[in-house]
Backbone as numpy.savetxt, mean C-alpha at the origin, in Angstrom:
# Nx Ny Nz CAx CAy CAz Cx Cy Cz
8.86 9.66 -11.69 9.80 10.02 -12.73 10.39 8.74 -13.30
10.69 8.75 -14.59 11.29 7.59 -15.24 12.67 7.98 -15.74
13.66 7.15 -15.44 15.00 7.32 -15.94 15.00 6.83 -17.39
15.17 7.73 -18.34 15.08 7.36 -19.75 16.20 6.43 -20.20
17.33 6.41 -19.50 18.42 5.54 -19.91 18.19 4.09 -19.49
17.61 3.88 -18.33 17.43 2.52 -17.83 15.97 2.09 -17.81
15.05 3.03 -17.90 13.63 2.70 -17.80 13.16 2.53 -16.37
14.05 2.74 -15.40 13.69 2.60 -13.99 12.73 3.71 -13.57
11.84 3.35 -12.68 10.88 4.32 -12.14 11.39 4.79 -10.79
11.36 6.09 -10.57 11.74 6.66 -9.30 10.55 7.38 -8.71
10.20 7.06 -7.47 9.10 7.75 -6.80 9.60 9.02 -6.16
8.86 10.07 -6.34 9.14 11.29 -5.60 8.62 11.10 -4.19
9.18 11.78 -3.21 8.66 11.63 -1.85 7.19 12.05 -1.78
6.45 11.37 -0.92 5.04 11.77 -0.75 4.98 12.98 0.19
3.82 13.55 0.26 3.62 14.76 1.06 3.89 14.48 2.54
4.40 15.46 3.25 4.56 15.28 4.70 3.18 15.19 5.36
3.12 14.47 6.45 1.87 14.37 7.19 0.95 13.26 6.75
1.35 12.51 5.71 0.57 11.34 5.29 1.42 10.10 5.52
0.80 8.94 5.43 1.54 7.69 5.57 2.65 7.64 4.54
3.86 7.41 4.99 5.01 7.40 4.10 5.12 6.10 3.30
4.25 5.13 3.57 4.24 3.89 2.81 3.22 3.91 1.68
2.08 4.61 1.88 1.04 4.59 0.85 0.60 5.99 0.40
1.14 7.02 1.01 0.84 8.42 0.65 -0.63 8.79 0.88
-1.26 8.12 1.84 -2.66 8.39 2.18 -2.73 8.77 3.65
-3.62 9.68 3.98 -3.83 10.08 5.37 -4.76 9.07 6.03
-4.17 8.14 6.79 -4.97 7.14 7.51 -4.37 6.91 8.89
-5.18 6.40 9.78 -4.71 6.06 11.13 -3.63 4.99 10.99
-2.52 5.12 11.72 -1.44 4.13 11.62 -1.86 2.70 11.97
-2.98 2.54 12.68 -3.43 1.19 13.02 -4.26 0.56 11.90
-4.62 1.36 10.90 -5.41 0.87 9.77 -4.49 0.41 8.64
-5.01 -0.42 7.73 -4.18 -0.89 6.60 -3.76 0.26 5.70
-2.67 0.01 4.98 -2.29 0.93 3.92 -3.34 0.84 2.82
-3.39 1.82 1.96 -4.33 1.78 0.84 -3.69 0.97 -0.29
-4.16 -0.26 -0.45 -3.59 -1.17 -1.45 -3.82 -0.68 -2.87
-4.76 0.25 -3.07 -5.02 0.77 -4.41 -4.23 2.04 -4.71
-3.48 2.53 -3.75 -2.65 3.72 -3.95 -1.50 3.38 -4.90
-1.37 4.15 -5.97 -0.26 3.90 -6.90 1.08 4.05 -6.21
1.18 5.00 -5.29 2.42 5.18 -4.55 2.76 3.89 -3.79
1.78 3.34 -3.07 2.00 2.10 -2.32 2.35 0.95 -3.27
1.64 0.83 -4.36 1.89 -0.27 -5.29 3.31 -0.23 -5.84
3.75 0.92 -6.28 5.09 1.01 -6.86 6.19 0.93 -5.81
5.95 1.47 -4.63 6.93 1.35 -3.56 7.07 -0.11 -3.14
5.95 -0.80 -3.00 5.96 -2.22 -2.64 6.65 -3.05 -3.73
6.30 -2.78 -4.98 6.90 -3.52 -6.09 8.42 -3.32 -6.11
8.84 -2.10 -5.87 10.28 -1.82 -5.84 10.99 -2.58 -4.74
10.32 -2.79 -3.63 10.93 -3.49 -2.49 10.86 -5.00 -2.62
9.77 -5.52 -3.18 9.52 -6.98 -3.15 9.43 -7.64 -4.52
9.42 -6.86 -5.59 9.39 -7.43 -6.93 8.07 -8.05 -7.32
7.01 -7.69 -6.62 5.66 -8.15 -6.96 4.68 -7.09 -6.52
3.47 -7.15 -7.07 2.45 -6.18 -6.71 1.82 -6.55 -5.36
1.46 -5.58 -4.56 0.89 -5.86 -3.24 -0.57 -6.29 -3.32
-0.99 -6.96 -2.28 -2.39 -7.35 -2.12 -2.92 -6.64 -0.88
-4.22 -6.78 -0.64 -4.77 -6.24 0.59 -4.18 -6.94 1.80
-3.85 -8.21 1.66 -3.22 -8.93 2.78 -1.89 -8.26 3.13
-1.12 -7.87 2.12 0.13 -7.15 2.36 -0.15 -5.81 3.04
-1.17 -5.11 2.59 -1.51 -3.79 3.13 -1.94 -3.87 4.59
-2.45 -5.04 5.00 -2.91 -5.24 6.38 -1.86 -5.89 7.28
-0.72 -6.25 6.73 0.27 -7.06 7.47 0.71 -6.41 8.78
0.75 -5.10 8.85 1.21 -4.43 10.07 0.10 -4.24 11.11
-1.13 -4.60 10.76 -2.28 -4.38 11.65 -2.41 -5.50 12.69
-3.10 -5.19 13.78 -3.36 -6.23 14.78 -4.42 -7.20 14.25
-4.56 -8.34 14.92 -5.45 -9.40 14.45 -6.90 -8.93 14.34
-7.36 -8.12 15.28 -8.74 -7.64 15.27 -9.00 -6.78 14.03
-8.08 -5.91 13.71 -8.22 -5.05 12.53 -8.17 -5.87 11.25
-7.23 -6.81 11.17 -7.14 -7.67 9.99 -8.42 -8.47 9.78
-8.99 -9.00 10.87 -10.23 -9.77 10.78 -11.36 -8.91 10.26
-11.51 -7.72 10.81 -12.59 -6.82 10.38 -12.42 -6.41 8.92
-11.22 -6.04 8.54 -10.98 -5.62 7.16 -11.14 -6.79 6.20
-10.69 -7.96 6.57 -10.83 -9.14 5.71 -12.30 -9.43 5.45
-13.12 -9.40 6.50 -14.56 -9.64 6.34 -15.18 -8.61 5.39
-14.85 -7.35 5.57 -15.43 -6.31 4.73 -14.94 -6.42 3.28
-13.66 -6.69 3.09 -13.13 -6.83 1.73 -13.77 -8.02 1.02
-14.05 -9.09 1.76 -14.71 -10.25 1.15 -16.13 -9.91 0.71
-16.86 -9.12 1.51 -18.22 -8.75 1.12 -18.22 -7.88 -0.13
-17.12 -7.17 -0.36 -17.02 -6.30 -1.54 -16.34 -7.00 -2.72
-15.99 -8.28 -2.53 -15.35 -9.03 -3.61 -13.91 -8.66 -3.89
-13.26 -8.08 -2.90 -11.86 -7.64 -3.07 -10.85 -8.68 -2.57
-11.35 -9.72 -1.89 -10.48 -10.81 -1.42 -11.05 -12.12 -1.89
């Protein structure tokens, strides 16, 4: 929703039962979906910049970050 007086964007709550940071159903040990509009706008609202895959993986353990980084590089996403 957009506040027409200020132009501010307000996110509606995401569905219950999905990740409350990215609105996607994923294992909590996996990265957030960096392409999720919900995640992008929530992150931007908190940090004033758009998120990267590195941000989406920040909560993951080193093994998961390493595996995801390798795969994202093969796909040209990092």
